[in-house]
C-alpha positions as CSV (number, residue, x, y, z in Angstrom):
1,Q,-5.1,24.7,-4.9
2,V,-4.2,21.2,-4.8
3,Q,-3.1,20.0,-8.3
4,L,-1.9,16.2,-8.9
5,V,-0.2,15.7,-12.2
6,E,0.8,12.2,-13.5
7,S,3.0,10.9,-16.0
8,G,4.8,7.7,-17.2
9,G,2.0,5.9,-18.9
10,G,2.7,4.2,-22.2
11,L,2.4,1.1,-24.1
12,V,4.1,-2.0,-22.9
13,Q,4.4,-5.5,-23.5
14,P,3.2,-8.3,-21.1
15,G,5.6,-8.8,-18.7
16,G,7.2,-5.4,-19.2
17,S,7.5,-2.5,-16.7
18,L,6.7,1.1,-16.1
19,R,6.9,3.8,-13.6
20,L,4.4,6.2,-13.0
21,S,5.1,9.6,-11.2
22,C,2.3,11.9,-9.5
23,V,3.6,15.4,-8.8
24,A,1.8,17.7,-6.4
25,S,1.4,21.1,-6.0
26,G,-0.7,23.1,-3.4
27,V,-0.1,20.5,-0.9
28,T,2.7,18.7,1.3
29,L,1.9,15.0,0.1
30,D,4.1,13.6,3.1
31,E,1.3,14.7,5.4
32,Y,-1.6,12.9,4.0
33,A,-2.5,9.6,2.8
34,I,-1.8,9.1,-1.1
35,G,-2.4,6.6,-3.4
36,W,-3.1,5.3,-6.8
37,Y,-6.3,4.0,-8.4
38,R,-7.3,2.8,-11.8
39,Q,-10.1,2.4,-14.4
40,A,-10.5,0.0,-17.1
41,P,-12.9,0.4,-19.8
42,G,-16.3,-0.4,-18.9
43,K,-15.3,-1.0,-15.1
44,E,-15.6,1.1,-11.9
45,R,-12.7,2.9,-10.6
46,E,-10.6,1.0,-8.2
47,F,-7.8,1.2,-5.6
48,V,-4.4,0.0,-6.6
49,S,-2.3,1.1,-3.8
50,V,-2.2,3.5,-0.9
51,S,0.6,5.0,1.1
52,S,-0.4,6.4,4.4
53,H,0.5,9.8,5.7
54,Y,4.5,10.0,6.3
55,G,4.8,6.4,4.3
56,R,4.0,4.6,7.7
57,D,2.2,1.8,5.7
58,T,1.5,0.9,2.4
59,W,-1.5,-1.1,1.0
60,Y,-1.9,-2.9,-2.4
61,H,-4.8,-4.2,-4.2
62,S,-4.4,-8.1,-4.2
63,S,-4.0,-8.3,-7.9
64,V,-0.9,-6.2,-7.9
65,K,0.8,-7.2,-4.6
66,G,4.5,-8.3,-5.5
67,R,4.4,-6.6,-8.7
68,F,3.8,-2.9,-7.8
69,T,5.4,-1.1,-5.5
70,I,4.4,2.7,-4.2
71,S,7.2,5.1,-2.9
72,R,7.3,8.9,-1.9
73,D,9.8,11.3,-3.1
74,N,9.4,13.7,-0.5
75,A,12.2,16.1,-2.0
76,K,10.2,16.4,-5.1
77,N,6.6,16.4,-3.5
78,T,6.0,13.1,-5.7
79,L,4.4,9.7,-5.4
80,N,5.8,7.1,-7.6
81,L,4.5,3.5,-8.6
82,Q,6.8,1.1,-10.1
83,M,4.9,-1.6,-12.2
84,N,6.5,-4.7,-13.0
85,N,5.3,-8.0,-14.8
86,L,2.5,-6.1,-16.3
87,K,-0.6,-8.0,-17.2
88,P,-3.1,-7.3,-20.0
89,E,-5.6,-7.0,-17.0
90,D,-3.4,-4.0,-16.0
91,T,-4.6,-1.9,-18.8
92,A,-6.5,1.1,-17.4
93,L,-6.5,4.9,-17.0
94,Y,-4.3,5.4,-13.6
95,Y,-5.1,8.3,-11.2
96,C,-3.1,9.9,-8.4
97,A,-5.4,10.6,-5.6
98,K,-5.4,12.5,-2.4
99,L,-7.2,10.9,0.4
100,S,-9.3,12.7,3.0
101,T,-10.1,9.4,4.9
102,Y,-8.0,6.6,5.8
103,S,-9.1,2.8,6.1
104,D,-6.9,0.9,9.0
105,T,-7.8,-2.3,7.4
106,G,-6.6,-1.2,4.0
107,N,-10.2,-1.4,2.6
108,F,-10.1,1.7,0.3
109,T,-12.9,2.8,-2.0
110,T,-13.1,6.1,-4.2
111,S,-15.3,7.7,-1.2
112,N,-11.9,8.0,0.6
113,V,-10.7,10.5,-2.1
114,R,-10.6,14.2,-1.9
115,F,-8.6,15.2,-4.8
116,W,-7.8,13.2,-8.1
117,G,-5.6,13.8,-10.8
118,R,-6.4,13.6,-14.6
119,G,-5.2,10.2,-14.9
120,T,-2.4,8.6,-17.2
121,Q,-3.0,5.8,-19.7
122,V,-1.4,2.3,-19.3
123,T,-1.7,-0.1,-21.9
124,V,-0.2,-3.8,-21.8
125,S,-0.6,-5.4,-25.2
126,S,1.8,-7.4,-27.2
């Protein structure tokens, strides 16, 4: 049974940093495309960043490019998201996701996702 457990969220001031982690069980993450999505109150869940299987390619939403970095720790079967220069508009519930389909153009939606974690809350506020 696949389980994805996120951690690392919290309250941070604008310009601050957080590092999210997603520990997987029941699946070897390296063999799959995996990523992060987020959902702000009143908005649809959206793609943030995806790492292709074996980490060959990475994709970022335009709003986070240059500020967020996705990475894998295969020894720990973990996916990370380093978030720097956080902005109030980054406030959302962040979900770890295992994808079942992959977009070669980086056009990811929730329909690409097979399994979700429960999420970790990120709040950016002064």
